[in-house]
C-alpha positions as a LaTeX table, in Angstrom:
\begin{tabular}{lrrr}
\hline
Residue & $x$ (\AA) & $y$ (\AA) & $z$ (\AA) \\
\hline
Unk1 & $-194.42$ & $-27.06$ & 113.54 \\
Unk2 & $-190.90$ & $-27.92$ & 115.13 \\
Unk3 & $-189.92$ & $-28.71$ & 111.16 \\
Unk4 & $-190.78$ & $-25.15$ & 110.48 \\
Unk5 & $-189.07$ & $-23.63$ & 112.95 \\
Unk6 & $-186.00$ & $-25.71$ & 112.36 \\
Unk7 & $-185.90$ & $-24.42$ & 108.79 \\
Unk8 & $-186.31$ & $-20.92$ & 109.71 \\
Unk9 & $-183.69$ & $-21.21$ & 112.41 \\
Unk10 & $-181.11$ & $-22.64$ & 109.63 \\
Unk11 & $-182.25$ & $-19.97$ & 107.20 \\
Unk12 & $-181.53$ & $-17.42$ & 109.81 \\
Unk13 & $-177.86$ & $-18.82$ & 110.51 \\
Unk14 & $-177.09$ & $-19.51$ & 106.95 \\
Unk15 & $-178.15$ & $-16.45$ & 105.24 \\
Unk16 & $-175.19$ & $-14.23$ & 104.19 \\
Unk17 & $-175.92$ & $-10.39$ & 103.12 \\
Unk18 & $-176.98$ & $-10.65$ & 99.36 \\
Unk19 & $-174.57$ & $-9.33$ & 96.76 \\
Unk20 & $-175.49$ & $-6.18$ & 94.60 \\
Unk21 & $-173.85$ & $-5.53$ & 91.32 \\
Unk22 & $-171.72$ & $-2.17$ & 91.01 \\
Unk23 & $-171.51$ & $-0.04$ & 88.16 \\
Unk24 & $-168.37$ & 2.40 & 87.90 \\
Unk25 & $-166.06$ & 4.17 & 85.57 \\
Unk26 & $-162.27$ & 3.64 & 85.97 \\
Unk27 & $-159.31$ & 4.85 & 84.56 \\
Unk28 & $-157.67$ & 1.28 & 84.41 \\
Unk29 & $-158.70$ & $-1.81$ & 82.92 \\
Unk30 & $-158.71$ & $-3.67$ & 86.32 \\
Unk31 & $-161.16$ & $-1.30$ & 87.84 \\
Unk32 & $-158.89$ & $-0.07$ & 90.60 \\
Unk33 & $-158.47$ & 3.75 & 89.90 \\
Unk34 & $-161.07$ & 6.18 & 90.07 \\
Unk35 & $-159.21$ & 9.41 & 89.14 \\
Unk36 & $-158.69$ & 11.01 & 85.83 \\
Unk37 & $-157.16$ & 14.04 & 84.83 \\
Unk38 & $-158.71$ & 16.47 & 82.56 \\
Unk39 & $-158.01$ & 16.23 & 78.80 \\
Unk40 & $-158.56$ & 13.80 & 75.90 \\
Unk41 & $-158.97$ & 9.80 & 76.53 \\
Unk42 & $-159.35$ & 7.45 & 73.92 \\
Unk43 & $-160.90$ & 4.51 & 74.68 \\
Unk44 & $-159.40$ & 4.34 & 77.95 \\
Unk45 & $-162.55$ & 5.45 & 80.18 \\
Unk46 & $-163.61$ & 1.72 & 81.26 \\
Unk47 & $-167.25$ & 1.01 & 82.17 \\
Unk48 & $-167.16$ & $-1.74$ & 84.74 \\
Unk49 & $-169.88$ & $-3.63$ & 86.55 \\
Unk50 & $-168.49$ & $-5.39$ & 89.50 \\
Unk51 & $-169.34$ & $-7.94$ & 92.05 \\
Unk52 & $-171.75$ & $-9.98$ & 90.15 \\
Unk53 & $-173.07$ & $-13.29$ & 91.14 \\
Unk54 & $-174.66$ & $-13.84$ & 87.71 \\
Unk55 & $-175.69$ & $-11.10$ & 84.99 \\
Unk56 & $-177.13$ & $-11.13$ & 81.52 \\
Unk57 & $-177.34$ & $-7.29$ & 80.84 \\
Unk58 & $-178.03$ & $-3.78$ & 82.09 \\
Unk59 & $-179.68$ & $-0.43$ & 81.64 \\
Unk60 & $-177.74$ & 2.62 & 82.54 \\
Unk61 & $-176.26$ & 5.82 & 81.82 \\
Unk62 & $-172.91$ & 7.57 & 82.29 \\
Unk63 & $-172.80$ & 11.18 & 83.12 \\
Unk64 & $-169.63$ & 13.09 & 82.59 \\
Unk65 & $-168.80$ & 16.48 & 84.04 \\
Unk66 & $-170.57$ & 19.56 & 82.53 \\
Unk67 & $-168.28$ & 20.83 & 79.79 \\
Unk68 & $-166.93$ & 17.56 & 78.67 \\
Unk69 & $-167.10$ & 16.20 & 75.46 \\
Unk70 & $-168.28$ & 12.62 & 74.75 \\
Unk71 & $-166.62$ & 10.91 & 71.59 \\
Unk72 & $-167.47$ & 7.50 & 71.25 \\
Unk73 & $-168.39$ & 4.20 & 73.42 \\
Unk74 & $-167.21$ & 0.68 & 72.44 \\
Unk75 & $-168.48$ & $-2.67$ & 73.66 \\
Unk76 & $-168.27$ & $-6.06$ & 72.54 \\
Unk77 & $-171.53$ & $-6.64$ & 73.62 \\
Unk78 & $-175.09$ & $-6.01$ & 72.11 \\
Unk79 & $-176.39$ & $-2.46$ & 72.84 \\
Unk80 & $-179.09$ & $-0.51$ & 72.30 \\
Unk81 & $-178.95$ & 3.32 & 72.77 \\
Unk82 & $-176.37$ & 5.98 & 73.65 \\
Unk83 & $-174.33$ & 5.59 & 76.73 \\
Unk84 & $-174.66$ & 8.93 & 77.75 \\
Unk85 & $-178.51$ & 8.91 & 77.65 \\
Unk86 & $-180.06$ & 5.54 & 77.99 \\
Unk87 & $-178.05$ & 2.47 & 77.17 \\
Unk88 & $-179.18$ & $-1.45$ & 77.34 \\
Unk89 & $-176.41$ & $-3.98$ & 77.32 \\
Unk90 & $-176.98$ & $-7.79$ & 76.79 \\
Unk91 & $-173.79$ & $-10.01$ & 77.36 \\
Unk92 & $-175.22$ & $-12.97$ & 75.33 \\
Unk93 & $-174.65$ & $-15.50$ & 78.40 \\
Unk94 & $-174.47$ & $-15.42$ & 82.24 \\
Unk95 & $-171.21$ & $-13.58$ & 83.50 \\
Unk96 & $-169.84$ & $-13.24$ & 87.35 \\
Unk97 & $-167.48$ & $-11.28$ & 88.93 \\
Unk98 & $-166.24$ & $-8.19$ & 86.90 \\
Unk99 & $-167.40$ & $-7.49$ & 83.75 \\
Unk100 & $-165.54$ & $-4.67$ & 81.70 \\
Unk101 & $-168.55$ & $-3.55$ & 79.73 \\
Unk102 & $-167.01$ & $-1.11$ & 77.31 \\
Unk103 & $-164.71$ & 1.77 & 77.09 \\
Unk104 & $-165.55$ & 5.44 & 76.09 \\
Unk105 & $-163.43$ & 8.18 & 74.30 \\
Unk106 & $-164.24$ & 11.45 & 75.70 \\
Unk107 & $-162.42$ & 15.02 & 76.52 \\
Unk108 & $-163.01$ & 15.53 & 80.08 \\
Unk109 & $-163.37$ & 18.63 & 82.30 \\
Unk110 & $-162.92$ & 18.72 & 86.21 \\
Unk111 & $-165.81$ & 17.11 & 88.35 \\
Unk112 & $-167.13$ & 13.86 & 88.84 \\
Unk113 & $-168.59$ & 11.20 & 86.29 \\
Unk114 & $-171.38$ & 9.07 & 87.58 \\
Unk115 & $-173.01$ & 6.15 & 86.54 \\
Unk116 & $-177.08$ & 6.92 & 86.85 \\
Unk117 & $-180.63$ & 5.67 & 86.08 \\
Unk118 & $-181.85$ & 6.54 & 82.62 \\
Unk119 & $-185.37$ & 8.75 & 82.74 \\
Unk120 & $-187.15$ & 5.47 & 82.15 \\
Unk121 & $-186.15$ & 3.54 & 84.74 \\
Unk122 & $-185.70$ & 4.39 & 88.46 \\
Unk123 & $-182.85$ & 2.62 & 88.87 \\
Unk124 & $-179.44$ & 1.35 & 87.38 \\
Unk125 & $-180.18$ & $-2.23$ & 86.68 \\
Unk126 & $-178.89$ & $-5.28$ & 85.87 \\
Unk127 & $-180.63$ & $-8.69$ & 84.80 \\
Unk128 & $-179.71$ & $-11.59$ & 86.86 \\
Unk129 & $-179.24$ & $-14.82$ & 85.19 \\
Unk130 & $-182.96$ & $-15.67$ & 85.52 \\
Unk131 & $-183.66$ & $-12.39$ & 83.58 \\
Unk132 & $-185.01$ & $-10.79$ & 86.83 \\
Unk133 & $-184.30$ & $-6.82$ & 86.83 \\
Unk134 & $-182.32$ & $-5.78$ & 89.90 \\
Unk135 & $-181.36$ & $-2.38$ & 91.30 \\
Unk136 & $-177.62$ & $-2.03$ & 91.43 \\
Unk137 & $-175.18$ & 0.28 & 93.18 \\
Unk138 & $-172.92$ & 2.76 & 91.60 \\
Unk139 & $-169.28$ & 4.42 & 92.34 \\
Unk140 & $-168.13$ & 7.71 & 91.27 \\
Unk141 & $-164.94$ & 8.42 & 89.39 \\
Unk142 & $-163.22$ & 11.90 & 89.55 \\
Unk143 & $-161.66$ & 14.21 & 86.94 \\
Unk144 & $-158.93$ & 16.52 & 88.43 \\
Unk145 & $-159.51$ & 15.68 & 92.32 \\
Unk146 & $-156.71$ & 13.58 & 93.48 \\
Unk147 & $-157.88$ & 14.08 & 97.07 \\
Unk148 & $-161.00$ & 12.44 & 96.42 \\
Unk149 & $-161.27$ & 8.62 & 97.85 \\
Unk150 & $-162.23$ & 5.85 & 95.89 \\
Unk151 & $-164.44$ & 4.25 & 98.63 \\
Unk152 & $-166.21$ & 1.87 & 96.85 \\
Unk153 & $-169.24$ & 0.40 & 98.63 \\
Unk154 & $-169.42$ & $-2.85$ & 100.07 \\
Unk155 & $-171.18$ & $-5.42$ & 97.76 \\
Unk156 & $-173.96$ & $-6.18$ & 100.34 \\
Unk157 & $-177.59$ & $-4.74$ & 100.79 \\
Unk158 & $-179.26$ & $-4.77$ & 104.06 \\
Unk159 & $-182.29$ & $-7.45$ & 104.43 \\
Unk160 & $-185.12$ & $-7.88$ & 107.35 \\
Unk161 & $-186.03$ & $-10.85$ & 109.13 \\
Unk162 & $-189.75$ & $-10.60$ & 107.14 \\
Unk163 & $-187.74$ & $-10.96$ & 103.62 \\
Unk164 & $-185.87$ & $-13.86$ & 105.02 \\
Unk165 & $-189.15$ & $-15.36$ & 106.10 \\
Unk166 & $-190.64$ & $-14.46$ & 102.70 \\
Unk167 & $-188.18$ & $-16.69$ & 100.83 \\
Unk168 & $-189.43$ & $-19.76$ & 102.50 \\
Unk169 & $-193.03$ & $-19.35$ & 102.22 \\
\hline
\end{tabular}
């Protein structure tokens, strides 16, 4: 009993917040600028997965502002589907950190660009390196709204004591 209590106490003190991959659209390759101006963009709307502790693929869609015209999407990875409706991307190996999934060409109108779940799955998901599908967070981008802040989420998710205990059962 003392051993179990010691293991649980150590787990409590060493558990850090779990990382959640974040999907976003940015106007720069480094993934720092969430502002766009309306007009034509040729392969310069970057679709990015950030904060990854390990991923082999993802499933999501990108929603452009109403009235925008999608032209094309390029990715060096294996893809199935259309990025504005339902796309699955396979990276071919486990990747960590920031992954530039690809880039889009479009004619943008004022509004917000979002990464969202598809009609088939209830969340934007990524597959970790063990191929488990995990919900991800998303961050919007803005067209003709320089006052909007790019407050990116913290790469954490809340947990309960019960879920920590369940890890050791």
